[in-house]
PLY file of the C-alpha trace (Angstrom):
ply
format ascii 1.0
element vertex 55
property float x
property float y
property float z
element edge 54
property int vertex1
property int vertex2
end_header
-0.09 -0.04 0.17
1.22 3.39 -0.71
1.01 6.21 1.59
-2.30 7.92 -0.16
-3.87 4.49 0.79
-2.83 3.89 4.26
-3.68 7.44 5.25
-7.76 6.65 3.79
-7.40 3.32 5.63
-6.46 5.30 8.83
-9.12 7.97 8.52
-11.86 5.49 7.51
-10.58 3.46 11.18
-11.13 6.64 13.22
-14.66 7.38 11.29
-15.38 3.84 12.09
-14.79 4.21 15.68
-16.28 7.60 16.27
-19.65 5.97 14.69
-19.36 3.40 16.52
-19.50 5.26 19.80
-22.01 7.60 18.24
-24.62 4.39 17.34
-23.92 3.11 21.26
-24.71 6.43 22.33
-27.91 6.61 20.44
-28.84 3.14 21.25
-28.84 4.18 25.32
-30.52 7.46 24.45
-33.20 6.55 21.82
-34.13 10.55 21.17
-34.56 10.06 17.62
-34.85 6.62 15.90
-34.17 8.69 12.32
-30.93 9.36 14.00
-29.99 5.61 14.91
-30.42 4.29 11.14
-28.59 7.06 9.90
-25.79 6.64 11.69
-26.15 2.45 11.31
-26.14 3.39 7.27
-22.98 5.69 7.74
-21.58 2.85 9.56
-22.47 0.30 7.03
-20.55 2.72 4.52
-17.61 3.30 6.11
-16.96 0.04 6.59
-17.68 -1.31 3.20
-15.39 1.73 1.60
-12.64 0.32 4.50
-12.86 -2.67 2.69
-12.63 -1.65 -0.75
-9.47 0.26 0.20
-8.09 -2.88 1.61
-9.26 -5.45 -0.82
0 1
1 2
2 3
3 4
4 5
5 6
6 7
7 8
8 9
9 10
10 11
11 12
12 13
13 14
14 15
15 16
16 17
17 18
18 19
19 20
20 21
21 22
22 23
23 24
24 25
25 26
26 27
27 28
28 29
29 30
30 31
31 32
32 33
33 34
34 35
35 36
36 37
37 38
38 39
39 40
40 41
41 42
42 43
43 44
44 45
45 46
46 47
47 48
48 49
49 50
50 51
51 52
52 53
53 54
């Protein structure tokens, strides 16, 4: 992997970690069910992007 790919993978891993924390908080609070779905979709997209970058 070159520098750009490593950097992109690192940024995506950080984003996934942040989204997982937001998802856990949203599940605990459950103020807005639409927010939960939105975070889940963003997380799935970020994980798919990371798999594409790595694979």
